[in-house]
C-alpha positions, 0 to 999 in steps of 0.5 A: 500500500502506497503511503499518502504524500505529505503536503509540501510545507509553505516556505521551503526554499527562500521563504520562511517555513514552520519547522514542525510542519516539515514532517508529520506524525504517523502511528507506529512509525518514524517519518523523515524528510530530507531538507538539505542535501549537500556534499558537506552535510545534510539537514533532515526533519524527523517525526517519531511516534511514541516508543519509536527510535533509531537503533544504536549505530555510529557515523563517521561525522558529527550529528546535531540533534535539535528536538522541536517538540515532545521528548526523547532519550538520546544515548551517546556512548552508552550514556542516556540524555533526556531531551525535550522540545527546544533542546539539542545535543551533539553526537560526536563522530565515531561515538555509538548513539541511539534515539528513542521517543519517550513520547511523540517527538519531532527533531531536526538532524544536521550532519556535518561531513568533514 
């Protein structure tokens, strides 16, 4: 079954956009939308339903998680960090990390390649 297309938010491009409207929640799922893709890095919006997440992995470059709304646990090198809307954390290159939605949450993930 094909998933419904997400409406294009106003302002993507050269006009202002409401960040939380870039991606929408889906029951039992994690939804992502790439906003910027360049050789030097990416910016991706995510919406996680409660109890959804990303399993532990490593990346060869730094990643900045900015929680827009809701609440999540971000584990870095085995240490859990509880983040709420308006907070951010850096996941350093080469460090194992994972994310879990403690409740529905949205975030912007900025990955910087060096």
